[in-house]
MARFIRO-298362 format. One record per residue (C-alpha): residue in one letter; y, z, x; residue number from 1. Coordinates in pm, 1 decimal, padded with zeros to 6 digits, always signed. Layout:
REM residues N
{rec 'A', {Y, Z, X}, NUM}
...
REM end
This chain:
REM residues 336
{rec 'M', {+16008.6, +12649.7, +06075.8}, 1}
{rec 'N', {+16065.2, +12909.5, +05809.0}, 2}
{rec 'A', {+15916.8, +13239.8, +05887.2}, 3}
{rec 'F', {+15800.5, +13274.9, +05526.6}, 4}
{rec 'V', {+15534.3, +12984.7, +05571.7}, 5}
{rec 'V', {+15386.7, +13116.9, +05895.3}, 6}
{rec 'I', {+15315.0, +13464.3, +05725.1}, 7}
{rec 'L', {+15179.4, +13348.3, +05395.8}, 8}
{rec 'T', {+14963.6, +13112.4, +05623.5}, 9}
{rec 'A', {+14828.0, +13382.3, +05803.6}, 10}
{rec 'V', {+14784.4, +13620.9, +05550.7}, 11}
{rec 'I', {+14628.3, +13357.7, +05340.3}, 12}
{rec 'S', {+14383.7, +13276.9, +05627.3}, 13}
{rec 'F', {+14302.8, +13637.9, +05731.6}, 14}
{rec 'V', {+14264.1, +13734.7, +05333.9}, 15}
{rec 'V', {+14021.2, +13459.3, +05255.3}, 16}
{rec 'T', {+13791.8, +13481.4, +05560.4}, 17}
{rec 'S', {+13746.9, +13838.1, +05577.5}, 18}
{rec 'V', {+13697.0, +13892.9, +05191.6}, 19}
{rec 'L', {+13458.5, +13621.2, +05171.9}, 20}
{rec 'G', {+13263.0, +13840.1, +05411.8}, 21}
{rec 'I', {+13177.4, +14070.5, +05125.5}, 22}
{rec 'W', {+12997.4, +13842.9, +04915.6}, 23}
{rec 'F', {+12888.9, +13530.8, +05153.1}, 24}
{rec 'I', {+12715.0, +13778.9, +05408.9}, 25}
{rec 'P', {+12472.1, +13916.3, +05153.5}, 26}
{rec 'F', {+12422.6, +13580.7, +04998.2}, 27}
{rec 'L', {+12294.7, +13456.0, +05345.0}, 28}
{rec 'H', {+12083.2, +13759.3, +05377.3}, 29}
{rec 'K', {+11908.6, +13682.0, +05013.8}, 30}
{rec 'V', {+11857.4, +13339.7, +05092.8}, 31}
{rec 'K', {+11699.2, +13448.7, +05442.5}, 32}
{rec 'Y', {+11958.8, +13223.7, +05649.7}, 33}
{rec 'G', {+11877.7, +13447.4, +05955.5}, 34}
{rec 'Q', {+11917.6, +13321.0, +06308.0}, 35}
{rec 'P', {+11577.7, +13304.9, +06521.0}, 36}
{rec 'I', {+11578.9, +13522.7, +06839.3}, 37}
{rec 'N', {+11509.5, +13231.6, +07068.5}, 38}
{rec 'E', {+11770.3, +13016.8, +06938.4}, 39}
{rec 'I', {+12072.4, +13249.0, +07000.7}, 40}
{rec 'G', {+12030.6, +13319.3, +07357.9}, 41}
{rec 'P', {+11821.7, +13597.3, +07592.3}, 42}
{rec 'T', {+11522.8, +13757.4, +07462.7}, 43}
{rec 'W', {+11684.8, +14080.5, +07507.8}, 44}
{rec 'H', {+11878.6, +14030.8, +07194.4}, 45}
{rec 'K', {+11570.6, +14116.5, +06995.2}, 46}
{rec 'N', {+11796.5, +14335.4, +06766.3}, 47}
{rec 'K', {+11997.4, +14038.8, +06665.0}, 48}
{rec 'Q', {+11671.8, +13901.9, +06498.6}, 49}
{rec 'G', {+11738.9, +13770.9, +06122.0}, 50}
{rec 'T', {+12128.4, +13821.5, +06168.8}, 51}
{rec 'P', {+12265.3, +13586.7, +05931.0}, 52}
{rec 'T', {+12396.4, +13243.7, +06053.6}, 53}
{rec 'M', {+12625.9, +12960.8, +05900.8}, 54}
{rec 'G', {+12907.8, +13216.4, +05884.8}, 55}
{rec 'G', {+13144.1, +12965.6, +06020.9}, 56}
{rec 'V', {+13173.0, +12889.5, +05629.5}, 57}
{rec 'L', {+13386.5, +13176.6, +05606.4}, 58}
{rec 'F', {+13654.4, +13101.5, +05829.3}, 59}
{rec 'I', {+13618.8, +12680.9, +05744.9}, 60}
{rec 'I', {+13717.7, +12755.4, +05386.0}, 61}
{rec 'G', {+13993.2, +13048.1, +05503.2}, 62}
{rec 'I', {+14159.2, +12761.0, +05720.6}, 63}
{rec 'L', {+14147.2, +12495.2, +05450.5}, 64}
{rec 'I', {+14281.5, +12714.8, +05178.4}, 65}
{rec 'A', {+14553.9, +12880.8, +05435.9}, 66}
{rec 'T', {+14636.9, +12515.0, +05570.2}, 67}
{rec 'T', {+14713.0, +12354.5, +05226.6}, 68}
{rec 'A', {+14917.1, +12661.3, +05068.2}, 69}
{rec 'G', {+15118.5, +12660.2, +05412.1}, 70}
{rec 'Y', {+15154.2, +12294.1, +05408.1}, 71}
{rec 'I', {+15276.3, +12266.1, +05059.5}, 72}
{rec 'T', {+15523.9, +12528.9, +05082.5}, 73}
{rec 'Y', {+15628.5, +12372.4, +05403.9}, 74}
{rec 'M', {+15667.1, +12011.4, +05254.8}, 75}
{rec 'F', {+15897.5, +12165.0, +04971.1}, 76}
{rec 'Q', {+16136.3, +12257.1, +05233.3}, 77}
{rec 'N', {+16110.3, +11949.8, +05428.9}, 78}
{rec 'I', {+16273.2, +11604.1, +05449.0}, 79}
{rec 'E', {+16034.6, +11302.7, +05487.6}, 80}
{rec 'S', {+16076.1, +11101.8, +05807.9}, 81}
{rec 'S', {+15858.8, +10879.9, +06036.0}, 82}
{rec 'A', {+15827.9, +11120.7, +06266.4}, 83}
{rec 'V', {+15690.2, +11396.2, +05972.5}, 84}
{rec 'E', {+15442.2, +11093.8, +05880.6}, 85}
{rec 'L', {+15281.3, +11072.0, +06198.3}, 86}
{rec 'N', {+15284.2, +11453.0, +06227.8}, 87}
{rec 'N', {+15095.9, +11435.4, +05882.3}, 88}
{rec 'T', {+14827.4, +11203.3, +06009.7}, 89}
{rec 'R', {+14757.0, +11404.3, +06308.4}, 90}
{rec 'L', {+14729.1, +11726.3, +06085.7}, 91}
{rec 'M', {+14515.4, +11529.6, +05852.1}, 92}
{rec 'A', {+14278.4, +11331.9, +06086.2}, 93}
{rec 'G', {+14268.4, +11639.6, +06292.2}, 94}
{rec 'L', {+14104.3, +11840.4, +05990.6}, 95}
{rec 'I', {+13878.8, +11565.4, +05889.5}, 96}
{rec 'M', {+13692.2, +11534.9, +06254.1}, 97}
{rec 'A', {+13687.7, +11921.5, +06241.5}, 98}
{rec 'L', {+13501.6, +11888.5, +05926.7}, 99}
{rec 'A', {+13297.0, +11623.2, +06044.6}, 100}
{rec 'F', {+13200.6, +11787.7, +06351.2}, 101}
{rec 'G', {+13108.3, +12117.4, +06124.4}, 102}
{rec 'F', {+12933.0, +11902.0, +05916.8}, 103}
{rec 'M', {+12709.0, +11794.8, +06178.1}, 104}
{rec 'G', {+12698.0, +12156.1, +06280.9}, 105}
{rec 'F', {+12567.0, +12256.8, +05924.6}, 106}
{rec 'I', {+12286.5, +11971.7, +05946.3}, 107}
{rec 'D', {+12167.0, +12114.4, +06289.6}, 108}
{rec 'D', {+12186.7, +12443.5, +06144.0}, 109}
{rec 'Y', {+11982.6, +12392.7, +05832.0}, 110}
{rec 'I', {+11724.9, +12215.3, +06019.9}, 111}
{rec 'K', {+11643.5, +12482.4, +06258.9}, 112}
{rec 'V', {+11678.0, +12792.7, +06031.1}, 113}
{rec 'V', {+11572.0, +12659.9, +05670.4}, 114}
{rec 'R', {+11352.9, +12352.5, +05774.0}, 115}
{rec 'K', {+11195.2, +12569.1, +06064.8}, 116}
{rec 'R', {+11218.4, +12304.8, +06340.2}, 117}
{rec 'N', {+11388.7, +12496.6, +06637.6}, 118}
{rec 'L', {+11525.3, +12222.8, +06809.4}, 119}
{rec 'G', {+11736.9, +12082.5, +06488.2}, 120}
{rec 'L', {+11872.8, +11767.5, +06570.7}, 121}
{rec 'T', {+11765.1, +11541.5, +06840.6}, 122}
{rec 'A', {+11994.5, +11498.5, +07144.2}, 123}
{rec 'M', {+12048.5, +11123.1, +07059.1}, 124}
{rec 'Q', {+12127.6, +11185.3, +06693.2}, 125}
{rec 'K', {+12391.1, +11423.4, +06796.8}, 126}
{rec 'I', {+12504.4, +11188.7, +07100.7}, 127}
{rec 'I', {+12533.9, +10906.8, +06803.6}, 128}
{rec 'M', {+12723.3, +11126.3, +06553.2}, 129}
{rec 'Q', {+12993.0, +11288.3, +06806.9}, 130}
{rec 'V', {+13072.8, +10931.3, +06941.2}, 131}
{rec 'V', {+13124.5, +10799.4, +06580.8}, 132}
{rec 'I', {+13345.1, +11101.2, +06496.5}, 133}
{rec 'S', {+13511.0, +11113.8, +06799.5}, 134}
{rec 'A', {+13611.5, +10730.5, +06799.7}, 135}
{rec 'A', {+13700.5, +10729.3, +06418.2}, 136}
{rec 'Y', {+13967.7, +11016.4, +06511.2}, 137}
{rec 'L', {+14128.3, +10815.8, +06839.2}, 138}
{rec 'A', {+14118.9, +10497.2, +06619.1}, 139}
{rec 'T', {+14283.4, +10658.9, +06336.4}, 140}
{rec 'L', {+14577.0, +10784.9, +06519.1}, 141}
{rec 'Y', {+14596.1, +10448.0, +06691.1}, 142}
{rec 'M', {+14633.3, +10289.8, +06347.8}, 143}
{rec 'R', {+14871.8, +10513.1, +06275.0}, 144}
{rec 'G', {+15092.9, +10434.5, +06572.8}, 145}
{rec 'D', {+14997.4, +10703.8, +06806.3}, 146}
{rec 'T', {+14946.0, +10425.7, +07087.7}, 147}
{rec 'S', {+15049.2, +10597.1, +07399.6}, 148}
{rec 'T', {+14801.6, +10585.2, +07690.9}, 149}
{rec 'A', {+14996.8, +10808.2, +07933.3}, 150}
{rec 'L', {+14834.3, +11163.4, +08015.9}, 151}
{rec 'V', {+15075.5, +11441.7, +08062.9}, 152}
{rec 'I', {+14900.3, +11656.4, +08332.9}, 153}
{rec 'P', {+15037.1, +12011.8, +08380.1}, 154}
{rec 'F', {+15254.6, +12083.2, +08676.3}, 155}
{rec 'I', {+15195.2, +11725.9, +08806.8}, 156}
{rec 'G', {+15318.0, +11480.8, +08607.6}, 157}
{rec 'Q', {+15223.7, +11162.3, +08409.1}, 158}
{rec 'L', {+14902.4, +10934.0, +08432.7}, 159}
{rec 'D', {+14903.3, +10617.8, +08265.6}, 160}
{rec 'L', {+14519.2, +10521.9, +08194.9}, 161}
{rec 'G', {+14566.5, +10199.2, +07998.2}, 162}
{rec 'I', {+14280.9, +10082.9, +07854.5}, 163}
{rec 'L', {+14074.6, +10319.4, +08006.7}, 164}
{rec 'Y', {+14259.1, +10593.7, +07818.4}, 165}
{rec 'Y', {+14007.7, +10570.0, +07507.1}, 166}
{rec 'P', {+13668.6, +10574.2, +07658.8}, 167}
{rec 'V', {+13799.7, +10875.2, +07853.3}, 168}
{rec 'M', {+13935.9, +11055.6, +07595.4}, 169}
{rec 'L', {+13640.0, +10992.3, +07379.4}, 170}
{rec 'L', {+13419.4, +11162.6, +07653.0}, 171}
{rec 'F', {+13647.2, +11460.5, +07698.7}, 172}
{rec 'I', {+13663.0, +11507.4, +07305.5}, 173}
{rec 'I', {+13279.7, +11521.6, +07306.2}, 174}
{rec 'F', {+13282.7, +11747.0, +07575.5}, 175}
{rec 'M', {+13538.9, +11994.0, +07442.3}, 176}
{rec 'V', {+13374.5, +12048.2, +07132.7}, 177}
{rec 'N', {+13001.1, +12109.7, +07288.7}, 178}
{rec 'A', {+13225.8, +12361.6, +07532.8}, 179}
{rec 'V', {+13350.0, +12545.2, +07231.0}, 180}
{rec 'N', {+12971.2, +12559.7, +07079.9}, 181}
{rec 'L', {+12820.9, +12661.8, +07401.8}, 182}
{rec 'T', {+13091.7, +12948.2, +07425.1}, 183}
{rec 'D', {+12933.5, +13102.9, +07113.9}, 184}
{rec 'G', {+12655.9, +13298.5, +07248.2}, 185}
{rec 'I', {+12762.2, +13685.9, +07223.8}, 186}
{rec 'D', {+12889.7, +13888.4, +06939.2}, 187}
{rec 'G', {+13290.7, +13779.0, +06896.2}, 188}
{rec 'L', {+13311.5, +13574.5, +07192.2}, 189}
{rec 'C', {+13381.9, +13254.3, +07070.2}, 190}
{rec 'G', {+13605.9, +13394.0, +06811.4}, 191}
{rec 'S', {+13821.3, +13592.9, +07030.6}, 192}
{rec 'V', {+13844.7, +13323.7, +07280.9}, 193}
{rec 'T', {+13942.5, +13068.5, +07006.5}, 194}
{rec 'F', {+14223.9, +13343.1, +06848.8}, 195}
{rec 'V', {+14403.7, +13339.5, +07201.5}, 196}
{rec 'V', {+14365.4, +12953.6, +07236.7}, 197}
{rec 'A', {+14503.9, +12929.1, +06863.0}, 198}
{rec 'A', {+14807.5, +13190.9, +06907.8}, 199}
{rec 'C', {+14898.0, +12967.5, +07213.2}, 200}
{rec 'F', {+14888.8, +12666.3, +07013.7}, 201}
{rec 'M', {+15127.6, +12872.5, +06776.3}, 202}
{rec 'I', {+15373.3, +12870.6, +07055.3}, 203}
{rec 'L', {+15336.6, +12562.2, +07183.7}, 204}
{rec 'T', {+15372.6, +12345.7, +06846.9}, 205}
{rec 'G', {+15694.5, +12575.2, +06769.8}, 206}
{rec 'M', {+15859.4, +12501.8, +07109.1}, 207}
{rec 'L', {+15771.2, +12114.1, +07057.7}, 208}
{rec 'H', {+15866.3, +12117.2, +06690.9}, 209}
{rec 'Y', {+15539.3, +12005.8, +06547.1}, 210}
{rec 'F', {+15570.5, +12226.9, +06246.6}, 211}
{rec 'E', {+15267.3, +12064.1, +06053.8}, 212}
{rec 'L', {+15052.4, +12172.1, +06337.4}, 213}
{rec 'N', {+15195.2, +12484.7, +06349.6}, 214}
{rec 'I', {+15051.0, +12547.3, +06006.2}, 215}
{rec 'L', {+14712.1, +12479.8, +06127.4}, 216}
{rec 'A', {+14741.4, +12656.2, +06461.8}, 217}
{rec 'T', {+14833.6, +12983.2, +06231.3}, 218}
{rec 'A', {+14552.7, +12916.8, +05953.5}, 219}
{rec 'V', {+14319.7, +12926.0, +06278.4}, 220}
{rec 'A', {+14439.9, +13258.3, +06431.1}, 221}
{rec 'G', {+14456.3, +13446.6, +06100.6}, 222}
{rec 'A', {+14102.9, +13330.0, +06029.0}, 223}
{rec 'M', {+13938.5, +13429.5, +06350.8}, 224}
{rec 'I', {+14085.2, +13796.6, +06318.5}, 225}
{rec 'G', {+13946.4, +13802.4, +05938.8}, 226}
{rec 'Y', {+13621.0, +13638.6, +06074.4}, 227}
{rec 'L', {+13569.8, +13883.1, +06370.2}, 228}
{rec 'I', {+13587.3, +14197.3, +06116.6}, 229}
{rec 'W', {+13239.4, +14059.7, +06072.7}, 230}
{rec 'N', {+13126.1, +13909.8, +06386.8}, 231}
{rec 'F', {+13242.7, +14166.2, +06660.3}, 232}
{rec 'H', {+12997.4, +14352.0, +06818.8}, 233}
{rec 'P', {+12762.5, +14431.0, +06661.8}, 234}
{rec 'A', {+12781.9, +14124.8, +06468.1}, 235}
{rec 'K', {+12673.4, +14129.0, +06079.3}, 236}
{rec 'V', {+12683.3, +13747.3, +06065.5}, 237}
{rec 'F', {+12688.1, +13435.7, +06340.2}, 238}
{rec 'M', {+12924.8, +13127.3, +06290.4}, 239}
{rec 'G', {+12620.5, +12901.0, +06375.1}, 240}
{rec 'D', {+12675.9, +12539.3, +06490.1}, 241}
{rec 'T', {+12839.9, +12489.9, +06141.2}, 242}
{rec 'G', {+13126.5, +12742.6, +06270.3}, 243}
{rec 'S', {+13126.8, +12641.5, +06656.2}, 244}
{rec 'M', {+13157.3, +12257.6, +06603.7}, 245}
{rec 'F', {+13412.6, +12295.8, +06349.0}, 246}
{rec 'L', {+13645.6, +12514.5, +06578.4}, 247}
{rec 'G', {+13570.5, +12260.6, +06854.7}, 248}
{rec 'G', {+13715.6, +11993.6, +06669.3}, 249}
{rec 'L', {+13998.8, +12197.8, +06561.0}, 250}
{rec 'V', {+14090.1, +12269.4, +06935.0}, 251}
{rec 'V', {+14074.0, +11912.9, +07022.2}, 252}
{rec 'A', {+14284.1, +11825.4, +06705.0}, 253}
{rec 'L', {+14576.1, +12044.3, +06802.1}, 254}
{rec 'G', {+14560.5, +11930.2, +07187.0}, 255}
{rec 'F', {+14577.1, +11606.0, +07067.7}, 256}
{rec 'G', {+14838.2, +11661.4, +06785.8}, 257}
{rec 'V', {+15083.3, +11803.7, +07027.4}, 258}
{rec 'G', {+15051.6, +11480.9, +07257.3}, 259}
{rec 'L', {+14917.8, +11691.5, +07532.4}, 260}
{rec 'P', {+14522.8, +11670.9, +07563.9}, 261}
{rec 'A', {+14536.9, +11724.9, +07923.1}, 262}
{rec 'F', {+14682.5, +12087.4, +07834.1}, 263}
{rec 'L', {+14344.9, +12169.3, +07681.2}, 264}
{rec 'I', {+14194.8, +12215.1, +08039.2}, 265}
{rec 'P', {+14418.1, +12542.5, +08082.7}, 266}
{rec 'I', {+14449.8, +12621.4, +07760.0}, 267}
{rec 'G', {+14044.2, +12565.3, +07718.8}, 268}
{rec 'L', {+13979.6, +12743.8, +08042.6}, 269}
{rec 'V', {+13704.7, +12966.8, +07942.9}, 270}
{rec 'Y', {+13537.2, +12694.1, +07728.2}, 271}
{rec 'I', {+13514.6, +12467.6, +08029.4}, 272}
{rec 'C', {+13372.3, +12737.2, +08243.8}, 273}
{rec 'E', {+13097.4, +12781.8, +08001.8}, 274}
{rec 'A', {+13004.6, +12384.9, +07975.7}, 275}
{rec 'G', {+13063.2, +12362.8, +08341.4}, 276}
{rec 'S', {+12837.0, +12649.6, +08429.1}, 277}
{rec 'V', {+12531.9, +12503.6, +08218.3}, 278}
{rec 'V', {+12614.9, +12144.4, +08399.9}, 279}
{rec 'L', {+12586.3, +12332.2, +08731.3}, 280}
{rec 'Q', {+12303.6, +12499.7, +08646.1}, 281}
{rec 'V', {+12109.7, +12218.7, +08525.1}, 282}
{rec 'T', {+12217.0, +12003.5, +08804.7}, 283}
{rec 'S', {+12126.4, +12260.2, +09087.1}, 284}
{rec 'F', {+11779.7, +12331.3, +08911.1}, 285}
{rec 'K', {+11669.7, +11954.8, +08918.2}, 286}
{rec 'L', {+11811.3, +11871.1, +09276.7}, 287}
{rec 'T', {+11679.6, +12205.7, +09455.3}, 288}
{rec 'G', {+11465.1, +12366.8, +09209.6}, 289}
{rec 'K', {+11710.7, +12670.4, +09274.5}, 290}
{rec 'R', {+11961.8, +12805.5, +08993.6}, 291}
{rec 'I', {+12300.9, +12912.6, +09083.7}, 292}
{rec 'F', {+12333.9, +13145.8, +08763.2}, 293}
{rec 'K', {+12097.6, +13413.4, +08654.5}, 294}
{rec 'M', {+12126.8, +13229.3, +08295.9}, 295}
{rec 'S', {+12379.1, +12976.4, +08147.1}, 296}
{rec 'P', {+12596.2, +12967.2, +07967.1}, 297}
{rec 'I', {+12801.1, +13185.5, +08248.3}, 298}
{rec 'H', {+12836.9, +13458.8, +07967.8}, 299}
{rec 'H', {+12474.1, +13536.6, +07995.1}, 300}
{rec 'H', {+12460.6, +13540.8, +08376.3}, 301}
{rec 'F', {+12737.4, +13857.9, +08326.1}, 302}
{rec 'E', {+12513.5, +14005.1, +08063.7}, 303}
{rec 'M', {+12255.7, +13990.1, +08313.9}, 304}
{rec 'S', {+12440.3, +14119.3, +08588.3}, 305}
{rec 'G', {+12500.5, +14445.0, +08327.6}, 306}
{rec 'W', {+12823.2, +14344.8, +08151.9}, 307}
{rec 'S', {+12847.0, +14482.5, +07800.5}, 308}
{rec 'E', {+12889.1, +14192.1, +07510.0}, 309}
{rec 'V', {+13245.8, +14396.7, +07438.9}, 310}
{rec 'K', {+13339.1, +14358.1, +07833.0}, 311}
{rec 'I', {+13239.6, +14007.4, +07853.7}, 312}
{rec 'V', {+13443.6, +13947.5, +07542.4}, 313}
{rec 'S', {+13753.8, +14137.2, +07688.0}, 314}
{rec 'V', {+13726.0, +13975.2, +08022.1}, 315}
{rec 'F', {+13680.7, +13601.9, +07858.1}, 316}
{rec 'S', {+13981.1, +13665.4, +07648.6}, 317}
{rec 'L', {+14213.2, +13777.7, +07920.1}, 318}
{rec 'T', {+14112.4, +13472.6, +08119.2}, 319}
{rec 'A', {+14189.1, +13240.3, +07810.4}, 320}
{rec 'A', {+14511.0, +13420.5, +07751.6}, 321}
{rec 'V', {+14608.9, +13356.9, +08173.7}, 322}
{rec 'G', {+14508.5, +12972.4, +08099.5}, 323}
{rec 'C', {+14747.5, +12986.0, +07773.3}, 324}
{rec 'V', {+15025.7, +13131.6, +07960.4}, 325}
{rec 'L', {+15010.9, +12844.3, +08248.9}, 326}
{rec 'A', {+15012.9, +12594.4, +07956.4}, 327}
{rec 'V', {+15330.2, +12739.4, +07779.1}, 328}
{rec 'W', {+15469.0, +12767.4, +08135.1}, 329}
{rec 'A', {+15403.0, +12401.2, +08229.7}, 330}
{rec 'V', {+15568.7, +12292.2, +07871.8}, 331}
{rec 'R', {+15864.7, +12501.5, +07935.1}, 332}
{rec 'M', {+15894.5, +12340.6, +08280.6}, 333}
{rec 'L', {+15860.1, +11961.0, +08102.9}, 334}
{rec 'L', {+16114.7, +12083.9, +07822.2}, 335}
{rec 'S', {+16378.2, +12182.3, +08092.0}, 336}
REM end
C-alpha cells in the first residue's frame, strides 16, 4: 500500500485525538463527568478522584476520521475486486461492531457517572447486549462470504470446528472485548498495550495484503499515541468503558478481519492475562476462600507489590510486544 496513505492516516488520527483533548477534557470537567474512586480500582488511587472519564470519545472520533480519510485516499488508487469487497465488509462490520460495544460502554459510563448508579448496567443487560453485537458481527461476515470454520492455530496448524465455530467464536469475542476492558485500570496501561497490538496488526495486515484493515490498524496506533498524551501517568482523563469496550471491538475486528482469530491469543496476551487473573481469583475464592493474587486484575496485584504505574505499563507493554513478535513469526512461517 502507498506509504502516503499510511502516513496520512497515522497523522490525522494522532492530531485529531490529541487536539480534541484540549477542548474535550475541560468540557468533561465542566459537566462534572468525573470518575468515582471506587469505580477505578484500589482505594489508594484517591488522588484520581474526579478525573474526567469517557475520554474514549477522543480516540473514537480520531480513529473514525482517520480511517475514513485513509480509506477514501486508498480507494482512489485501488481497482475493485471480489477480494476488495470482502475486505471492505470486514472493515465496515468491524468498525460497526466496535462502535456498538463503545455505545454499550457509554451507556454504562453514563449510568455510573451521571445517574450516580455505581453498578451501571446489570450483568444480564451487558451479557444480552454483547451476545447480540457479537452474533450480528459473525452473521454479517457469514452472509458476505466469510464462511470458513477452520481456525489457524499459531505454530500448530488448522483445526476445523465445523458448526461449533460460531458459538465458540461468539464466546471468544465476548471474552476478548471484556479482557481489553479489564486492562483499563491504571494510567496509560490499556492505551500503551493497545498501541503495541495495533502496531502488530499494521505489520500483519501488510504481510497478508489486507490493506483496508491496515488503514484501521494504523488509525488505532496513531490514536493511541495521541490519547496517551492525556492518559499517561498522571492521567488527565480516563477512557472509561466507552473507550475500552470500543477498543476491545477493534482488536477483535482486526483479528477476525485477517482471518486469524486464534492469533489474538499471543497478540492479546496481556489482555488474556488480565481477564484470566480475575477468573482465577474469583474461582479460587469461591472454592477455597483464599485469594491467589493480592488483588485482581493482575495489574493491581503488582501495584500492591510495590510496582509504580509507569513500571507496570512498561513491563506489560513489553510483554505484549513479545506476544506480537511470536504472532508475526508464526505468520511468516505460514507464508513461507
